[in-house]
N, C-alpha and C positions, 0 to 999 in steps of 0.2 A: 630919627631911621625912616621914620614913618612919614610920607606925606599928606598933604589936605586930599580932602576926596574933590575929586571931579565931576562935576553933574554929567549927567547922563546924556550923551548927545549920539547922533545918527551922522556916521559919514557912510555913499551910496557905496555898493559893491562895486569894484574895477573886474571891467572885463575884455581879456586881451585876446586877441587872437594868439594863439599859438599851433605848434604842430601838432595834427593828426592824429599819429601817433602819443601822444600826450595830453588829451583833450582837457581843459581847464572845469575842473567838478565843483560844485555847489558843494560848501561845508557845515554843517551845523558842528560850532563849539562850543560844550556847557563848560565851566569854572577858566571862562577866556582869560578873565584878570586875574587870576590865581600866578603860583609861579610856574607852577612848567607849565599851565594851560596857554599864559602869554607866549611864551617860546614855541608849543606848537601852532597857535595863530602866526607869529614871525614867519616860523620856515613855512605853512601853506601860502601865505601870503609871496612869499619871494619865488613859491613854484606856479604861482600866476592864478590861484585858486580863489573862486569866490568865495568869502568868508563870511555866517553870521553865526554873531555872538548872543547869547542868553547872560542878558547883565541884570541886574536891580538898580533901582533909584539910588541906592546909597553904596553901589558898586564903586572900587576907588578904579579908575579908568588910566590912571598914570602908565603903565606900561603897554597898550594899545591905543591910546588916543591916538595916536596919529598914521595910523594905519589905514590903511584902505578897505575898513572892515564897516560890516553892516551890523548895528547895537539892537537887541530886542530886549525891551524890559519885559522878563520874562520867569517866573515860576516854574520848577520842575512837578508842584503840585498842580497848575493849572493844566488840565490837559486838552481842553478847547483850542486854547491858543497855540498851546505846542503842536497840536497836531496842522495848525495852522503856517505854522513855522516849516513844520517838516515836511509838509507837503509842496514846501521850495528846493527843497535840497536833493542832493547826490547821496552824499553821505554823511554818519553822524559821530562825533568824537568826543564821547562821553567821557572828558575830565574832571567834572562836575563831583563834589562828598566833601564831608565833616572830615577835618584831619583830629581835629581837637572838639573834645563837646564833655559835659558835665555828666553827661547820664547813657546810657544803652538806649534810650528811647529816643534820643537825637540822631546816634548813628544813622539805629532802625531806619527812621525817617526818615534821613536825607539820604543815606547811601545804599540802603535798600530800595523803601518805598516808589524814591527818585526815580530809581532804576526803570523800577517797575514798570512808574508809569510810561518813561519814555520807550520802554520796549515795547510795551501795549502801542502806541503812539506810532513806533515805525511798522509796527502789523499791520496797522489799519493802510497805510502807504508804504505796504509791501513791493508794489508794481515800483515803483520809481526811488526806491530805498536799494542803492547798491550793495552798501558793507554799515554792517555796525563795528564803531572799534571803544573798546574800551578798558580805559586808563585804569587799572589796578593794582597790589601793591604786593611787591615779594613778605608782607604781613600776612597775607590773606593764605601762604603756604607754610609759614610760622616756621622756627630756627632746625635747624639741622642740627642731629645728634652727633656728627664727628664731621671731619675735615672736609669727606669728601661731596660733592657737591651735590645736592638733591636734584630729582629729575620729576617727570609729570607723571610717572607711573606709581611714586609715594603721593601715601595721604594725605592731607594737609590737618596738620593741626596748627590754627590760629592762637596764640594765646592772651590777645588783646579783643577789648570789644571793638575795633576800629579794626584790625584784623578780622576777626568774626563778622564784621558788617561787611567787610570788601569781598569775602568768599560768599556770600550770600548774594551779592549783588552781582557775580559771575554766575552763578547759579540764574538768576534770573536772564542775563546774558543768552544765557545756553539754551534758553528757551526758544531763540531764535532758528535755531538748527533745522535745516531744511526748508526754511521761510525765505532770512535774509540772512546772507554770511555773513561772519562776523570775526571781531579779532580781539582776545584779551592780551595786554599785557602785565607781566606785574616786576615794575622797574624795583633793581635795588637800593640801597640808598643814593638818591637823588643830589648831586652837586652841580652848583653853575653860580653865574649871575642874578640874584634877586631871592635868593633860597635864604631864607631866616634861620634852619636848622644846625648845618656843616659847618653856618656859618663861627659856629664857638672855635672851631680845632681854628681857625683861618684869625679869627679875634684873638683867643690865645698864643699863639706863633707870632703875631704883628705886635705881642706884648711880650716879644723873649721867650715864651714859654713852651713848655712840650708837654702836653700831655702823656702819661701811660697808667694804664689799667695795672692793682695788682696784680690781676689773677689775667690770664692773656685770652683774650677774645679777638674775635675774628670776622671780620663781616666785607660785603663787597658793594663798590659803589659804582654810580654812572652818570655819565656827563650828559647835562639838561638839554643841550642841544641834540645832541644822541636820540634821545625818547623821543625829540619831535622828528629826526630825520626817520629813523623807524616808521614811524605813524605816516610819514608822508609817502615812504616805500610800501607799505601796507597798501595804500587804497585803492592800484590796480593791481597787486597783487595777488593770481587765486593762489599759488603756493602758502599763504600765511590764512586763507579763509577754514574758520570752526577750529582757530588753534589755539594753544595759551601759550605765549613764551616769557621765561625768564631771560629781563634784561641786567645785564653787567658786563665792565669791559673786562670780565673773565681772570682778573687777580683776585687774588684775597690779602687781605691787609691787617696787619694790628693796627689799632690805636693809634700805635706810637709811629709806624710805617708810616699813616695817613700825614702825621703830625711834622715827620720828618722829609716826606716830600714837600709839604708847602712848604715848610725853610728852607729846604733846597731851591727851588724852584723860584724863589722872593729874596732869596740871597739873604737871609736873618741868621741870625744868630740867638741859637736857644738853650733856656734850661731843663734839663727835665725834670718836672713834677710828678709825683706818682699818686694818682688816684684810689682810695680804698672804697670797696663796697659802700662800706657806713654813710661814705659824705654823702656820696647818690643819695642813699635812702632820703637822708637829713636833707636834702634842697628836694626834693620830691616833698616832703613831710612841709615844705614851707611852702611850696606853689601850691600845694593843694588846700592847704587856710586861705593863701592871696586869693583863686581861684572864688571860694564859696564864700569869700568878705564880699568880693565885689562880680561875684556870679561871674564872671566868665573867664575860657580853658585858656591857661596859661601853657606855653611851649613846655615847660618839662609837666608832667604826673606820675603816680605812683604806675599805672601802665605801661609807661616810654621808661621811664628807667628798668620797669622788667623787661621789658621788649630792650634795652640797650644792655643787660648785663647777660642778656644767652653769651655760651659759647660762642655758639657756631651761625653764623646768616648766610648760607654758604649754598650756591644756584647752580645747575649748568645751562649755560645760553646756546651751546651749541647750535642748538636748532633755527634759534631765528639769527644765526651766521649763516647756517645750511640754505636756508631759504629765502635769504635776503643776499645775499655775500658781502654784510656788511662788516665794516670795520671800527669799532670802537675807539674809541679819546684814548690814550693813553694821561693815566694818573699827570703826571708831571706838566703833562701840554692844558690840559684842565681847570688845574691848579694852578699854572699860571697866570692864564684867561681867567677863575675867579677873583684872586688875589689882586688883578690888576683892576677887574671893573671894582671892588669894594673900595679901594683906594680913590680911585676917578669919582665915584659918588660919595665917597666921603661918612662911608657906616662905619668907618673903625672911630 
């Protein structure tokens, strides 16, 4: 599934003359080589913006290496180099972060301290930075108690170290209030081409299996390209200044609903398999042992399973629709696009 790492290379930014009512922007994207980040870069480039991506020498550039992007070898811990890069841009899109680590300290160092330093550098360049956009997570909000969508007036209750670190990072971004306009987005479970997490659903369906949890559990989803498009819309939209948004397609799904939709849109016949909670817990224990032995975080962990076994992950997306007039991709369409991508790229 993984390709070999590509050597670090630099591509000059492309500056294209476009109408004055939609001027090209110079945009720094952190986390540009990841699943969500690479789609953000693609969207921004398609809108003729000049993109600078912070990467490391061992970064795998496979998704964006052929795009007109300027790569900068820089760590979020290097304030001096960060400041040099930030001084050249108009917008910061902060997508970098640790999704899986072996400890709270690693989450804190990457997600909180890394964001803190980037915010500090942005403030130093406040005269040139027009906006700071932070890609957070629904995990920062925490699960909902009922099927009623949670809104922004409710107190956050993250239940994982990942969620707690993303919430603390949001608080660092809020320090920009009154200095630089910011936008924080909290995507629900993100699916789409290149994803490795919800790929599990697609892989089971491809093998004619439809997972169904013994106890009903409800989630929301958002297509990765929608996340990228919303960020693009927020760049010059004053309605989105200093606000937090939940991103999802607005529908509520059980796990079985998701698998059924994937199977129907992909014309795959399936049989239902019931998944009991203890199965997830056993799998989590296995992956925890593997992670400790090889000292590398795995796709599943005890914390991830705790998140997965919550009854409701449901939030209100009406604010982002109101402020951007955005129409989310239906799961039927997004699932078909994603399934075909997995087929064409031989992920199954």
